[in-house]
DOGU-994923 format. One record per residue: residue number from 1; x, y, z of N, C-alpha, C in turn. Coordinates in pm, 1 decimal. Example, Ala and Ser with C-alpha at 12.3 -4.5 7.8 and 13.67 -1.06 7.14 Angstrom:
BEGIN
 num      n_x      n_y      n_z     ca_x     ca_y     ca_z      c_x      c_y      c_z
   1   1319.0   -569.0    780.0   1230.0   -450.0    780.0   1320.0   -330.0    780.0
   2   1285.0   -225.0    708.0   1367.0   -106.0    714.0   1290.0      3.0    787.0
***
This chain:
BEGIN
 num      n_x      n_y      n_z     ca_x     ca_y     ca_z      c_x      c_y      c_z
   1   2119.6  -5035.5    293.4   2242.6  -5088.5    324.3   2120.3  -5287.7    233.5
   2   2061.4  -5258.6    328.1   1975.1  -5385.3    293.5   1904.8  -5417.0    208.4
   3   1818.8  -5295.1    148.7   1754.7  -5280.0      3.7   1799.1  -5300.7    -85.1
   4   1923.8  -5216.5    -89.4   2020.9  -5237.3   -148.9   2046.3  -5324.3   -231.3
   5   2082.2  -5422.2   -147.2   2137.3  -5608.3   -161.0   2009.3  -5682.6   -158.9
   6   1866.7  -5603.0   -129.8   1750.7  -5682.6   -232.7   1781.4  -5809.6    -92.5
   7   1793.9  -5715.1     -0.1   1808.6  -5827.6    116.0   1669.6  -5881.3    196.3
   8   1538.8  -5915.2    234.9   1476.9  -5970.5    309.3   1440.9  -6052.6    359.6
   9   1462.6  -6196.4    364.1   1465.1  -6336.6    434.6   1555.6  -6281.4    528.2
  10   1691.7  -6285.2    447.1   1848.2  -6264.2    505.9   1832.4  -6188.4    614.6
  11   1754.7  -6030.7    659.8   1727.7  -5974.2    770.8   1672.2  -5994.9    852.7
  12   1510.6  -6123.0    775.3   1426.6  -6115.1    931.9   1507.1  -6238.4    968.6
  13   1537.4  -6337.3    960.6   1575.1  -6490.9    932.6   1777.8  -6470.9   1057.4
  14   1779.1  -6294.0   1093.5   1862.2  -6285.0   1164.6   1846.2  -6303.5   1310.0
  15   1727.4  -6207.2   1404.1   1720.2  -6243.7   1495.3   1551.2  -6304.0   1460.5
  16   1534.3  -6395.3   1659.6   1414.9  -6356.0   1648.0   1312.2  -6258.1   1656.5
  17   1354.2  -6155.5   1734.7   1276.7  -6014.0   1764.7   1292.7  -5920.4   1576.1
  18   1363.5  -5964.9   1486.5   1377.1  -5874.8   1388.2   1216.3  -5803.3   1258.1
  19   1088.9  -5860.7   1323.8    943.0  -5834.5   1333.1    925.9  -5715.7   1382.0
  20    975.7  -5706.3   1522.7    928.7  -5645.9   1629.1    978.9  -5530.9   1647.8
  21   1093.3  -5483.4   1555.4   1226.7  -5386.2   1550.9   1157.6  -5337.9   1391.0
  22   1190.2  -5415.3   1288.3   1127.5  -5331.2   1162.6    936.3  -5312.0   1275.4
  23    851.8  -5380.0   1361.3    710.0  -5256.2   1335.8    780.0  -5186.7   1413.2
  24    850.7  -5164.4   1520.8    936.1  -5023.2   1521.0    923.2  -4916.4   1427.6
  25    985.7  -4934.5   1339.9   1119.0  -4881.0   1239.4    981.5  -4835.2   1181.8
  26    898.7  -4866.0   1117.8    782.0  -4831.6   1119.3    715.1  -4704.7   1101.2
  27    672.8  -4744.9   1205.0    599.5  -4676.0   1293.7    684.1  -4552.7   1328.1
  28    777.6  -4537.9   1339.7    871.8  -4427.3   1384.7    867.6  -4317.7   1233.9
  29    842.8  -4167.6   1300.5    800.4  -4116.0   1148.4    957.4  -4075.6   1100.3
  30    945.2  -4073.6    987.1   1075.8  -4086.6    936.0   1063.1  -4017.5    833.9
  31   1207.9  -3913.5    764.6   1209.8  -3845.9    711.2   1306.3  -3872.7    544.4
  32   1262.3  -4017.4    512.8   1319.8  -4073.5    394.5   1198.1  -4153.1    374.0
  33   1196.4  -4151.6    276.7    995.9  -4228.7    295.9   1059.3  -4375.6    196.3
  34   1182.8  -4424.3    152.0   1218.5  -4554.2    131.4   1227.0  -4596.4    244.2
  35   1318.8  -4551.1    348.6   1328.8  -4661.8    493.5   1190.2  -4708.5    539.3
  36   1050.8  -4629.7    550.7    947.6  -4739.1    524.8    882.8  -4750.9    534.6
  37    927.2  -4754.8    338.5    901.0  -4821.6    244.2    933.5  -4995.0    267.3
  38   1009.0  -4986.7    279.3   1141.4  -5113.4    275.8   1103.5  -5156.0    433.1
  39   1083.1  -5086.3    531.5   1052.3  -5165.2    665.6    929.1  -5223.0    651.2
  40    804.1  -5122.3    556.5    680.3  -5183.3    561.7    684.1  -5319.5    434.0
  41    763.3  -5342.8    362.3    768.4  -5480.3    278.8    856.3  -5562.4    389.8
  42    926.6  -5552.5    485.9   1015.4  -5611.4    477.5    880.2  -5732.8    640.2
  43    813.2  -5623.5    699.7    716.4  -5696.9    772.5    596.6  -5774.1    668.2
  44    653.1  -5698.5    549.4    459.3  -5828.0    457.3    585.8  -5917.7    451.5
  45    674.7  -5963.1    393.7    788.7  -6080.7    441.7    705.6  -6170.2    553.4
  46    756.3  -6060.5    672.1    734.4  -6209.4    826.6    597.1  -6198.0    780.7
  47    482.8  -6168.8    737.8    375.0  -6200.0    732.3    293.3  -6087.9    856.9
  48    327.5  -6000.0    903.4    265.4  -5892.5    974.1    337.4  -5739.3    949.6
  49    202.4  -5642.8    983.4    179.9  -5514.5    946.2    278.8  -5408.8   1018.1
  50    269.9  -5338.1    959.8    326.3  -5184.0   1036.7    275.2  -5224.6   1220.9
  51    175.5  -5213.8   1230.0    138.7  -5274.2   1381.3    161.7  -5414.7   1493.5
  52    241.4  -5477.4   1399.9    125.1  -5643.4   1431.9    108.7  -5742.4   1339.7
  53    -30.9  -5684.5   1272.4   -132.5  -5745.6   1239.8    -90.6  -5821.2   1091.7
  54   -144.8  -5893.2   1042.0   -119.5  -5906.6    908.2   -149.9  -5787.0    810.3
  55    -60.6  -5818.7    677.6    -86.8  -5705.0    646.6   -187.6  -5678.7    547.8
  56   -241.7  -5741.1    505.8   -403.2  -5774.3    461.0   -493.1  -5728.8    560.0
  57   -445.3  -5780.8    679.9   -558.2  -5708.4    803.8   -573.1  -5511.6    768.0
  58   -417.7  -5511.5    782.6   -408.0  -5377.5    817.0   -404.4  -5291.8    669.8
  59   -425.7  -5356.0    542.5   -518.0  -5295.0    433.5   -315.2  -5257.7    425.4
  60   -247.5  -5350.8    420.6   -110.4  -5289.5    381.6   -128.4  -5318.2    192.9
  61     24.7  -5379.0    141.0      6.6  -5321.9     10.6    -87.4  -5380.0    -65.6
  62   -175.2  -5458.2    -48.4   -302.7  -5568.9   -148.0   -450.7  -5486.1   -137.1
  63   -404.6  -5377.0    -31.0   -581.5  -5329.1    -18.8   -629.5  -5208.3   -122.8
  64   -604.6  -5235.7   -237.5   -656.7  -5222.1   -352.2   -683.0  -5313.6   -440.6
  65   -810.7  -5432.8   -343.8   -776.3  -5618.7   -418.3   -765.5  -5606.7   -636.2
  66   -766.0  -5520.2   -760.4   -758.3  -5497.3   -830.9   -638.4  -5468.7   -951.3
  67   -523.8  -5396.8   -806.6   -395.7  -5417.1   -813.1   -294.6  -5564.8   -809.7
  68   -222.1  -5530.5   -859.1   -110.7  -5651.9   -894.6    -50.2  -5589.9   -742.1
  69     90.1  -5675.1   -600.1    182.7  -5636.2   -541.5    260.5  -5536.1   -576.1
  70    297.2  -5574.5   -651.4    434.4  -5472.4   -753.7    385.7  -5335.8   -765.3
  71    203.2  -5355.4   -847.1    103.3  -5206.8   -901.5    110.9  -5167.8   -796.2
  72     51.3  -5249.7   -649.3     22.7  -5173.1   -541.5    126.3  -5114.1   -462.3
  73    296.8  -5193.4   -491.7    379.3  -5119.4   -407.1    412.3  -4954.3   -489.1
  74    407.3  -5015.4   -671.3    405.9  -4848.9   -744.7    335.9  -4729.3   -732.5
  75    227.2  -4775.4   -663.4    144.5  -4650.5   -660.6    167.2  -4648.2   -490.0
  76    187.5  -4655.7   -388.4    273.0  -4624.4   -270.8    360.1  -4539.3   -259.5
  77    462.0  -4581.0   -377.3    560.5  -4495.7   -357.3    488.1  -4389.0   -477.2
  78    401.5  -4403.7   -564.9    394.7  -4210.2   -577.0    345.9  -4201.5   -523.8
  79    243.8  -4300.8   -463.4    147.2  -4074.3   -394.5    289.2  -4085.3   -275.7
  80    416.0  -4099.7   -213.2    462.7  -4034.8   -161.2    556.6  -3910.4   -254.6
  81    522.5  -3888.5   -370.6    596.5  -3797.3   -501.6    712.5  -3801.0   -532.3
  82    729.9  -3972.7   -549.5    780.0  -4021.1   -628.0    850.0  -4031.1   -724.9
  83    936.0  -3971.1   -814.8    976.9  -3945.8   -996.5   1006.7  -4142.2   -959.7
  84    949.1  -4124.5  -1116.2    940.1  -4291.0  -1223.7   1117.9  -4323.4  -1179.9
  85   1174.0  -4247.5  -1206.0   1389.9  -4311.2  -1161.5   1369.5  -4374.1  -1014.7
  86   1300.7  -4267.4   -897.1   1321.7  -4300.7   -813.8   1261.7  -4444.7   -756.4
  87   1111.8  -4480.5   -809.5   1041.5  -4556.1   -799.0   1090.4  -4711.0   -842.1
  88   1216.6  -4650.7   -948.7   1267.1  -4759.8  -1055.2   1385.0  -4785.2   -976.8
  89   1460.7  -4694.6   -909.0   1528.3  -4747.3   -826.9   1555.4  -4765.6   -699.2
  90   1429.1  -4744.3   -619.6   1376.5  -4838.1   -447.6   1364.9  -4982.9   -527.9
  91   1281.4  -4998.2   -617.6   1197.8  -5166.4   -641.0   1338.7  -5241.2   -744.8
  92   1412.7  -5160.7   -827.2   1526.3  -5247.5   -888.6   1461.0  -5274.4   -966.5
  93   1368.3  -5176.3  -1076.9   1318.0  -5239.3  -1255.7   1400.4  -5125.3  -1315.8
  94   1374.0  -5157.1  -1426.3   1324.3  -4972.1  -1481.3   1280.1  -4908.7  -1493.3
  95   1285.5  -4784.8  -1564.0   1247.7  -4647.4  -1596.6   1017.0  -4739.8  -1648.4
  96   1107.6  -4806.3  -1738.3   1030.8  -4748.4  -1855.0    943.1  -4925.4  -1773.6
  97    969.6  -4979.1  -1730.0    904.0  -5089.9  -1671.4    798.8  -4990.9  -1528.9
  98    859.5  -4989.8  -1464.9    742.4  -4866.9  -1397.2    685.8  -4717.7  -1458.2
  99    670.4  -4699.2  -1586.5    568.0  -4632.0  -1683.7    481.3  -4763.1  -1720.0
 100    537.3  -4855.8  -1810.3    472.3  -4947.2  -1791.3    311.8  -4981.2  -1702.1
 101    423.9  -5048.0  -1605.3    236.1  -5044.9  -1451.3    170.7  -4929.2  -1412.5
 102    223.9  -4820.1  -1460.1    189.3  -4698.0  -1444.4     41.8  -4701.3  -1507.2
 103    102.8  -4652.8  -1621.0     -6.1  -4671.6  -1729.6    -74.6  -4789.5  -1715.2
 104    -73.6  -4920.3  -1658.2   -199.8  -5026.5  -1613.8   -232.9  -5012.1  -1522.1
 105   -246.3  -4925.7  -1392.8   -261.3  -4822.1  -1312.8   -370.3  -4758.8  -1297.0
 106   -300.0  -4624.8  -1376.6   -405.9  -4575.1  -1410.3   -557.7  -4589.7  -1489.4
 107   -523.7  -4756.6  -1608.1   -667.3  -4791.0  -1637.4   -744.8  -4836.8  -1520.2
 108   -655.1  -4948.6  -1415.4   -768.8  -4955.4  -1332.7   -839.0  -4948.8  -1263.8
 109   -747.1  -4771.2  -1207.6   -833.1  -4710.3  -1105.9   -894.4  -4629.5  -1186.3
 110   -938.3  -4561.6  -1330.9   -976.8  -4526.8  -1361.1  -1009.1  -4380.4  -1372.1
 111   -842.0  -4366.8  -1349.1   -786.2  -4243.1  -1354.1   -712.9  -4196.3  -1517.4
 112   -662.7  -4054.3  -1448.2   -530.4  -4083.1  -1624.5   -464.5  -4008.2  -1570.2
 113   -340.9  -3956.0  -1453.9   -217.5  -3934.0  -1455.1   -202.7  -3936.9  -1237.2
 114   -104.3  -3880.9  -1248.2    -26.4  -3918.9  -1128.8    -46.9  -3860.6   -952.6
 115   -179.0  -3771.5   -928.7   -198.7  -3667.8   -921.1   -347.9  -3725.0   -879.8
 116   -439.1  -3810.6   -894.0   -572.7  -3907.8   -968.7   -564.1  -3944.0   -907.6
 117   -420.2  -4091.4   -930.3   -406.4  -4203.6   -897.6   -385.3  -4216.0   -703.8
 118   -325.2  -4115.4   -673.2   -310.8  -4068.9   -524.9   -415.3  -4041.7   -465.8
 119   -491.4  -3933.2   -480.3   -597.5  -3916.0   -424.0   -683.9  -4022.5   -430.5
 120   -716.6  -4132.4   -601.9   -764.2  -4245.4   -520.9   -758.4  -4294.9   -477.9
 121   -600.4  -4328.3   -471.8   -555.1  -4453.6   -326.9   -557.3  -4399.5   -197.1
 122   -516.0  -4284.8   -193.5   -608.8  -4192.8    -41.5   -773.1  -4205.1     23.6
 123   -842.8  -4176.3    -95.6   -950.5  -4234.3   -128.1  -1065.1  -4383.3   -106.7
 124   -900.1  -4445.1   -155.8  -1015.8  -4642.5    -71.2   -891.0  -4667.9     41.4
 125   -836.8  -4587.6     82.5   -768.0  -4572.7    220.2   -876.1  -4502.0    285.3
 126   -953.9  -4405.7    290.3   -996.9  -4411.5    385.9  -1177.9  -4441.1    395.6
 127  -1196.1  -4491.6    282.7  -1300.9  -4600.1    294.7  -1229.8  -4707.3    357.4
 128  -1177.5  -4738.0    339.7  -1148.4  -4901.0    384.3  -1160.5  -4894.6    555.8
 129  -1094.3  -4738.6    600.8  -1129.1  -4732.3    735.4  -1248.7  -4690.6    799.9
 130  -1294.0  -4583.0    731.0  -1442.9  -4622.4    797.2  -1550.5  -4767.6    824.2
 131  -1540.8  -4817.7    721.5  -1633.3  -4922.3    699.6  -1497.6  -5028.3    761.4
 132  -1411.2  -5005.8    847.7  -1357.2  -5114.7    932.2  -1393.8  -5015.6   1123.7
 133  -1372.6  -4925.2   1162.8  -1533.0  -4801.8   1208.3  -1639.2  -4879.1   1262.8
 134  -1714.2  -4880.5   1136.8  -1813.7  -4942.2   1122.4  -1865.5  -5024.6   1218.9
***
């Protein structure tokens, strides 16, 4: 309901324990990818990632530095096999805007399709994990 009403700060400011609650929600296995996405978005607005560390340090939405925050959100949802219509609904955008962002994402990542963009995101995330472990 909060996502549909575009509530971020209202939910975070409702109680001091809100970030911890949303962190637990983001870490729990989800059958609904929109709920997990929204929990991560709430945590980013609170300034923490799903593990309680900053979103940038956790490889959050800005883990692909060449992409804007909106493009990173769209790429994250695309990697969850969502259609353009579903992505548009989740982010309160028009499908044409999503299509425009995807065109820019493909150009920035040097790919030519949804599957390759999702694979590139996985490759970048895996490389980031290896770099952190070293």
